[in-house]
C-alpha positions in Angstrom: 0.0 0.0 0.0 1.4 3.4 -0.9 0.4 6.6 0.8 0.1 10.2 -0.5 -1.1 13.2 1.4 -1.9 16.8 0.7 0.1 19.8 1.8 -1.5 21.3 4.9 -3.2 24.7 4.6 -2.8 27.4 7.3 -4.4 26.7 10.6 -5.0 28.9 13.6 -3.2 27.6 16.7 -4.5 28.5 20.2 -3.4 27.7 23.7 -6.7 26.1 24.6 -5.3 22.6 24.0 -2.1 21.8 25.8 0.8 20.8 23.6 1.1 18.4 21.9 -2.1 19.7 20.2 -2.3 18.3 16.7 -4.7 15.4 16.0 -5.1 12.8 13.2 -8.7 11.9 12.6 -9.0 8.4 11.3 -12.2 7.6 9.5 -12.9 4.0 8.2 -15.3 4.1 5.3 -17.3 1.5 3.3 -19.6 3.0 0.6 -20.2 6.3 2.5 -20.1 8.6 -0.6 -23.3 10.3 0.5 -21.9 11.2 3.9 -18.2 12.1 3.5 -18.8 15.6 2.1 -21.1 16.5 5.1 -18.6 15.0 7.5 -15.7 17.0 6.1 -17.8 20.1 6.3 -18.6 19.4 10.0 -14.9 18.8 10.7 -14.0 22.1 9.0 -16.5 24.0 11.0 -15.7 22.5 14.4 -12.0 21.4 14.6 -9.3 23.4 12.8 -10.0 26.7 14.6 -9.3 25.0 17.9 -7.0 22.2 17.0 -4.6 21.6 14.1 -5.7 18.4 12.4 -5.3 16.0 9.5 -7.9 13.5 8.3 -7.1 10.0 7.1 -9.8 8.0 5.4 -9.1 4.3 5.1 -11.5 3.2 2.5 -12.9 -0.3 1.6 -15.6 1.0 -0.7 -16.9 -0.5 -3.9 -18.6 2.8 -4.9 -17.1 6.2 -5.7 -16.4 7.2 -2.1 -12.6 7.9 -2.8 -13.4 10.2 -5.7 -16.0 12.1 -3.6 -13.5 12.5 -0.8 -10.9 13.9 -3.2 -13.3 16.5 -4.5 -14.6 17.5 -1.1 -11.1 17.8 0.2 -10.5 20.8 -2.0 -12.6 22.9 0.3 -10.8 21.9 3.5 -8.1 23.8 5.5 -6.3 20.6 6.6 -4.6 17.7 4.9 -7.0 14.9 3.7 -5.5 11.5 2.8 -7.3 8.4 1.4 -5.9 5.0 1.8 -7.9 2.6 -0.4 -7.6 -1.1 0.3 -8.4 -3.6 -2.4 -8.6 -6.3 0.3 -10.6 -5.3 3.4 -8.6 -7.4 5.8 -10.1 -7.3 9.3 -13.2 -5.3 8.2 -13.6 -1.7 9.5 -11.5 -2.6 12.5 -8.6 -3.6 10.1 -9.1 -0.2 8.3 -8.7 1.6 11.6 -5.4 -0.3 12.3 -4.1 0.9 8.9 -5.1 4.5 9.9 -3.3 4.2 13.2 -0.2 3.1 11.4 -0.5 6.1 9.0 -1.2 8.7 11.6 1.5 11.4 12.2 0.1 13.2 15.2 0.5 12.5 18.9 -3.3 12.1 19.3 -5.5 10.0 17.0 -9.3 10.3 17.0 -11.2 7.4 15.5 -14.8 8.1 14.3 -17.3 6.8 11.8 -17.9 8.2 8.4 -21.7 8.4 8.6 -21.9 11.6 10.7 -23.3 9.9 13.8 -20.2 11.0 15.7 -20.1 14.8 16.2 -16.8 16.3 15.1 -17.3 19.2 17.5 -16.3 16.8 20.3 -12.9 16.0 18.8 -11.1 19.0 20.5 -12.7 18.1 23.9 -11.6 14.4 23.6 -8.0 15.6 23.1 -8.2 18.2 25.8 -9.7 15.7 28.3 -6.9 13.3 27.5 -4.2 16.0 28.1 -5.7 17.2 31.4 -6.1 13.6 32.7 -2.8 12.5 31.3 -4.8 9.6 29.8 -3.8 7.3 27.0 -7.4 6.6 25.9 -10.5 8.8 25.9 -13.8 7.1 25.1 -16.8 9.1 23.9 -19.6 7.3 25.8 -23.3 7.1 25.2 -23.9 5.6 28.7 -22.6 8.2 31.1 -24.4 11.4 32.3 -24.8 13.7 29.4 -24.6 11.0 26.8 -27.4 9.5 24.7 -27.9 6.7 22.2 -30.7 8.6 20.5 -29.3 7.9 17.0 -29.8 4.2 17.3 -32.6 3.3 14.9 -35.4 1.4 16.6 -35.7 -0.7 19.7 -34.0 -3.7 18.1 -30.7 -1.9 17.6 -30.9 -0.5 21.1 -31.4 -3.9 22.5 -28.6 -5.4 20.5 -26.2 -2.5 21.5 -27.1 -2.9 25.2 -26.8 -6.7 25.0 -23.4 -6.5 23.3 -22.2 -4.0 25.9 -23.3 -6.3 28.8 -21.7 -9.3 27.2 -18.3 -7.7 26.6 -18.2 -6.2 30.1 -19.1 -9.6 31.6 -16.3 -11.4 29.6 -13.6 -8.7 30.3 -14.4 -7.1 33.7 -10.8 -6.1 34.4 -9.8 -4.9 30.9 -13.0 -2.9 30.5 -13.1 -1.5 34.0 -13.9 2.2 33.7 -15.2 1.9 30.1 -19.0 2.2 30.1 -19.3 2.0 26.4 -16.9 -0.6 24.9 -19.0 -0.7 21.7 -18.3 3.0 21.0 -16.6 3.7 17.7 -15.6 7.2 18.8 -12.5 7.7 20.9 -9.1 9.4 21.1 -5.9 7.6 21.8 -2.3 8.6 22.1 -0.1 7.2 19.3 2.5 6.2 21.9 -0.1 4.2 23.8 -0.9 1.7 21.1 1.2 -0.9 19.2 -0.8 -1.4 16.0 1.1 -4.6 15.2 -0.4 -6.5 18.1 -4.0 -5.7 17.0 -5.9 -8.4 15.2 -9.4 -6.9 14.6 -12.3 -8.8 13.1 -15.3 -6.6 12.2 -16.0 -3.1 13.3 -15.5 -3.0 17.1 -12.0 -1.8 17.2 -12.2 -0.1 20.7 -12.8 -3.5 22.2 -9.7 -4.9 20.5 -7.6 -2.0 21.7 -8.9 -2.2 25.3 -8.3 -5.9 25.6 -5.0 -6.3 23.7 -3.2 -3.1 24.5 -5.2 -1.0 26.9 -3.5 2.2 28.0 -2.9 2.4 31.8 -5.1 5.6 32.2 -8.5 5.7 30.6 -11.2 8.4 30.9 -14.5 9.1 29.2 -16.6 12.1 27.9 -20.3 11.9 27.2 -21.6 12.2 23.6 -25.0 12.1 21.9 -25.1 9.5 19.2 -26.5 11.3 16.1 -28.9 10.2 13.4 -27.2 8.8 10.3 -26.9 11.6 7.7 -27.5 9.3 4.7 -27.4 5.7 3.6 -28.0 2.6 5.6 -26.4 1.0 8.7 -23.6 -1.5 8.1 -24.7 -3.5 11.1 -26.0 -6.9 9.8 -26.5 -10.4 11.1 -23.2 -11.3 9.5 -21.4 -8.5 11.3 -23.1 -9.8 14.5 -21.6 -13.3 13.9 -18.2 -11.8 13.3 -18.5 -9.8 16.5 -19.2 -13.0 18.5 -16.2 -14.8 16.8 -14.1 -11.8 17.7 -15.2 -12.0 21.3 -14.4 -15.7 21.5 -11.0 -15.1 20.0 -10.2 -12.3 22.5 -11.4 -14.4 25.4 -9.3 -17.3 24.3 -6.1 -15.3 24.1 -4.8 -16.6 27.4 -3.7 -20.3 27.8 -6.0 -20.9 30.7 -9.0 -19.6 28.9 -8.1 -21.7 25.8 -7.8 -24.8 27.9 -11.2 -24.2 29.5 -12.7 -23.5 26.0 -11.0 -26.6 24.7 -12.6 -28.7 27.4 -16.1 -27.2 26.9 -15.9 -27.8 23.2 -14.8 -31.3 23.8 -17.9 -31.9 26.0 -20.2 -30.7 23.2 -18.5 -33.2 20.9 -20.3 -36.0 22.8 -23.5 -35.0 21.1 -22.6 -35.8 17.5 -20.6 -38.8 18.7 -23.6 -40.3 20.5 -26.0 -39.4 17.7 -23.7 -41.1 15.1 -23.3 -44.2 17.3 -27.1 -44.5 17.7 -27.7 -44.1 13.9 -25.0 -46.6 13.0 -26.0 -49.3 15.5 -29.7 -48.8 14.6 -28.7 -49.5 11.0 -27.2 -52.8 12.1 -23.5 -52.0 12.4 -21.5 -53.7 15.2 -20.9 -51.3 18.1 -17.1 -51.4 17.8 -16.7 -50.1 14.3 -19.8 -47.9 14.9 -18.0 -46.3 17.8 -14.9 -45.7 15.8 -16.8 -44.1 13.0 -19.0 -42.1 15.4 -16.0 -40.8 17.2 -14.9 -39.2 13.9 -18.1 -37.1 13.9 -17.2 -35.8 17.3 -13.6 -35.1 16.2 -14.9 -33.2 13.1 -17.3 -31.2 15.3 -14.6 -30.3 17.8 -12.2 -29.3 15.0 -14.6 -26.9 13.4 -15.4 -25.2 16.7 -11.8 -25.0 17.8 -10.7 -23.6 14.5 -13.2 -20.8 14.6 -13.4 -20.1 18.4 -9.9 -20.8 19.8 -7.3 -20.7 17.2 -8.6 -18.4 14.5 -5.5 -16.3 14.7 -3.1 -19.2 14.2 -4.7 -21.0 11.3 -2.4 -19.3 8.8 0.6 -21.5 10.0 -0.6 -24.7 8.3 -3.0 -25.6 5.5 -6.4 -26.7 6.6 -6.0 -30.3 5.6 -2.7 -30.5 7.5 -4.4 -29.1 10.6 -7.3 -31.4 10.3 -5.1 -34.5 9.8 -3.0 -33.6 12.8 -6.0 -32.9 15.0 -7.7 -36.1 14.0 -4.5 -38.1 14.7 -4.3 -36.6 18.2 -7.9 -37.1 18.9 -7.8 -40.8 18.0 -4.5 -41.3 19.8 -6.4 -40.1 22.9 -8.6 -43.2 22.7 -5.7 -45.6 22.2 -3.8 -44.1 25.1 -6.7 -44.0 27.5 -7.1 -47.7 27.9 -3.5 -48.5 28.8 -3.5 -45.5 31.2 -6.6 -46.9 33.0 -4.9 -50.3 33.3 -1.8 -48.6 34.6 -3.6 -46.6 37.3 -5.6 -49.7 38.4 -2.7 -52.1 38.7 0.1 -49.8 39.7 -1.6 -47.1 41.7 -4.4 -49.4 43.0 -7.2 -47.0 42.0 -10.7 -48.0 41.5 -12.0 -48.3 37.9 -14.0 -45.1 38.1 -11.1 -43.1 39.7 -8.7 -44.5 37.2 -10.9 -43.6 34.3 -11.4 -40.0 35.6 -7.7 -39.6 36.1 -7.0 -41.0 32.6 -9.5 -38.6 31.1 -7.8 -35.6 32.8 -4.4 -36.8 31.8 -5.2 -37.4 28.1 -7.2 -34.1 28.0 -4.1 -32.1 29.1 -1.9 -34.0 26.7 -4.3 -33.5 23.9 -4.6 -29.8 24.6 -0.9 -29.4 24.7 -0.4 -31.4 21.6 -3.1 -29.4 19.7 -1.3 -26.1 20.6 2.2 -27.4 19.8 1.6 -29.6 16.9 -1.4 -28.2 15.1 -1.4 -24.5 15.8 2.2 -23.5 16.3 2.6 -19.9 17.5 3.8 -17.5 14.9 7.5 -16.7 15.0 8.8 -13.2 14.3 7.9 -10.9 11.5 5.0 -8.6 11.0 2.0 -9.7 9.2 2.2 -8.6 5.6 0.2 -5.5 5.0 -2.1 -5.8 2.0 -3.7 -2.8 0.3 -3.7 -0.6 -2.7 -2.3 2.7 -3.8 -3.7 5.6 -1.9 -5.6 8.5 -3.3 -5.6 11.9 -1.9 -7.4 15.2 -1.6 -5.8 18.3 -3.0 -4.3 21.2 -1.0 -7.0 23.6 -0.2 -7.9 26.9 1.4 -10.6 27.5 4.0 -13.8 28.9 2.6 -15.9 31.4 4.5 
């Protein structure tokens, strides 16, 4: 991906915002051509007079959004840059990460391109961060003075509140002090985030930042969520599923959480196993070969869930057929190993059959989990993930209009 930017126009610097005072506004866009001209107009009216700024659009659009931005930028008193990505890796969250990498200011403000986040709040976000010596300032709809009025309909309100409750329940420590982890409007110090550690999936980038690289000091300011200026919301059922997958991946980031998830997924594998055994024996197959075949259904079930919920970030290390073969080998070796272990525990440790079986299950589970991590999903070694994108387009240098 290449990057081009315009030459900044003149700005009026004041002492209202403590130094460092400049801000990079990062706006991820996907088919927002009807909104970006209005957004740039609002930024022009609200921000440059109080705070020097640049605007970086990271665009995944399939419409003429980049061209509209380029034309609208001619009336702006600040640099406007467009980074257009041919491959929208990571969704809107991935676009924000590209914007974080491209930012040149000490403060970065992330906001949506649909005009639901008021640009007039940008200077206050930075000023609050400077006064509190904070690394992250979240614009919240759920503290005094804030409102979610722009959410269209009771369904979206319920989804938003449910997602907020779920995330805070799953990450009580990391999200402590953040009332609105679903907010897409926040300011962060460039020194407080390492973009390379972020692995977003979908559009909830604040959650990713807070969990993976949360700054030590976080504060909030209230904001009123506005009505969308034009177009339709990008929140779909598919995005909801991506959000749940993202939550599962974040929660499984620690080894203990992965082991617990591994065990819970293993328990669910008994369902297809038993159903397969019932169907095969009902069809007249002997129970021994039936159990061997039915076990493969459980193995396949477990593999699919583990792939998508626990090790999504490590799937790139091997081809899927290699991962599947190794996982199946470990899972079936578990059966072969368990019987000799039970006999060993009964005859050598003098345990009862039930106690020996339970101990063998625990032992083979730990070995199977360790083997799955080490032999199927090897941790990535060194090197930054290749950045994929396209050449950037840009707005032109411009003078402020009256």
